[in-house]
N, C-alpha and C positions, 0 to 999 in steps of 0.2 A: 856670623852674621848671618850669611850666605843660606846656612841651613834652616835658619827661623824663616828666611821667608820660602823657602822649597819648602819646612815644613807646612808652612802655612795657607803655601797654596795647596801642599797635598790635603790639607783639614778640610778645605775650602772643594778641590774636589770630590772628597769622600761624601761632604753632605749634597752637593749637589749630585752624584750616583746614591746616595740613600733615598733622596728626594724624589729620583724618576724611578725607583724602584720600588716607592710607595705608590707611584700613580701609578707604576705597570701590576700590583698589585692590587688595588681598588678596580680597574681595569678590568683584571684577570676576573675576581669576584664576581662585578657586574654582570660579564659574559659569562660566567658558571650561572649565576640565575637567572639570565634571560634562555638560558639552555635548556635549565630545569623547568620555567616554566612550559617553556615549546614543548615538551614531552609532556608534560601535565595534559595538557592542549589535542596534543595529537591523540592520546590515549584517551582522551573523553570524547574526541569524535568516532572514533570506534564503536565508543556503547552507545553511544546519541545514534547512530549506525542503524547497533541492533535492534535498538528501541522501536527507531522509527518504522525500520520490515516488520516489526512483531505487532504494530500496531497497525499498520498495512493491509495484513491480512488476515485480525481480526476483522478491519473494517470489510472487507470484501468476504471473507463467509457470514456478517451480519447480512451481505445485500446481498448476498446469494440463497439467504432464507426470509430475509423480506421478499425476493422476486419472487420466489417457492408460494408465498404464502400469497402474494397478488396473484399469481398465474392461477394458483389453486382457486381461489373468490372468481375468477373471469371465470372459468372454467365451471366452476357451481352454476353460472346466470346462463351458461349457453346450455348446460343440461337443464334445468329448470323451462329454459326458453325451448327446448326440443321436447319435454315431457307434455307440454301444452298443446305440445302438436304441430308446432312451426314446423317447416320445410327445412333442411340448412340451408338450401341456396336464400331464401327471406332472413334466417338468421344471419349467413355471412354479408348480406346487404346490407341487413340492419344497423350491424357493426362496424360495418366498412371493413373487414376482414376477408380472406381466402376463405375458397369453401372449404380446402384443407387442412384448415386451421379449426374448424366448426367440426371436423369427423377427426381431427387429434384431439380435442378437447370430450369428444363422446366415448365414455365409457362401454365394455360390451352388451352388459344387459340392455342400455340405454338403449343402442342402436339397433337391437333386438326387437326390443317395443314400440319404435317409435318407427317402424317397418311398414309401406302399406301392404291392402291385400296383396295389391300388384305383384309385388316382390314376394311374397309368399306363395303364391298361387304359379308364379313362375320354376319357384327354387322345386315345388311339389313334382312339375312336370318334368326339368332333369332328373329327376333322381331315379 
């Protein structure tokens, strides 16, 4: 009879060991799934960051183009004012900009056509 008791204890011990092993396997499966989820999320972060960088670069390019277009329009206004015969300093005062900005917006041909007679005379004397 002693053997039966020992056999019964052994059976009960095996049963507990199987239950613990099952719990351990279940926990390991959950940990494996969580690790998989982590790696998927990490990989998607890199892709998202790459897409954001592309979008930022594209936005910068669009911004540069819009700025260049606006600068061209502003320069065209300055040129039109010069063509009406307004002096550079008056244009600068009227627009609230520096005179050098008026000169910068002036194409060479407009600058030559808006020169005053005294400029032409003094240039002739120096030649």
